[in-house]
C-alpha positions, 0 to 999 in steps of 0.5 A, spaced: 496 742 991 496 746 984 502 747 981 502 755 980 506 755 974 501 750 970 495 755 971 500 762 970 497 763 962 490 762 964 491 766 969 494 771 964 489 770 959 483 773 964 487 778 967 486 785 963 492 787 964 494 781 959 489 785 954 493 791 955 499 788 954 498 785 948 495 791 945 501 795 946 506 789 943 501 789 937 501 797 936 508 797 938 510 792 932 505 796 928 510 802 929 516 799 927 514 795 921 511 802 918 518 806 920 522 800 917 518 800 911 518 808 910 526 808 912 527 803 906 523 807 901 527 813 903 533 809 903 532 807 896 530 814 893 536 818 897 541 813 894 538 814 887 538 822 888 545 821 890 548 817 884 544 820 879 547 827 882 555 824 882 554 821 875 552 828 872 558 831 876 563 825 873 560 826 867 561 833 866 569 833 869 570 827 864 567 831 858 571 838 860 578 833 861 576 831 854 575 838 850 581 841 854 577 843 861 576 850 857 570 853 853 
């Protein structure tokens, strides 16, 4: 008697459900990769904007202290 485990990969490849499963895995991986890329791009952009804004606020505050605070 042949072992069912030995022929499981061949049966999996012949079954159409296997193709659908592979399609979903590839599609899900592509969506996750796209979302990760977008998040990385946005995260860098947001960090730069916040850093620039804080730099301006601190610079203005330091300039105000150096001039005595009143104009």
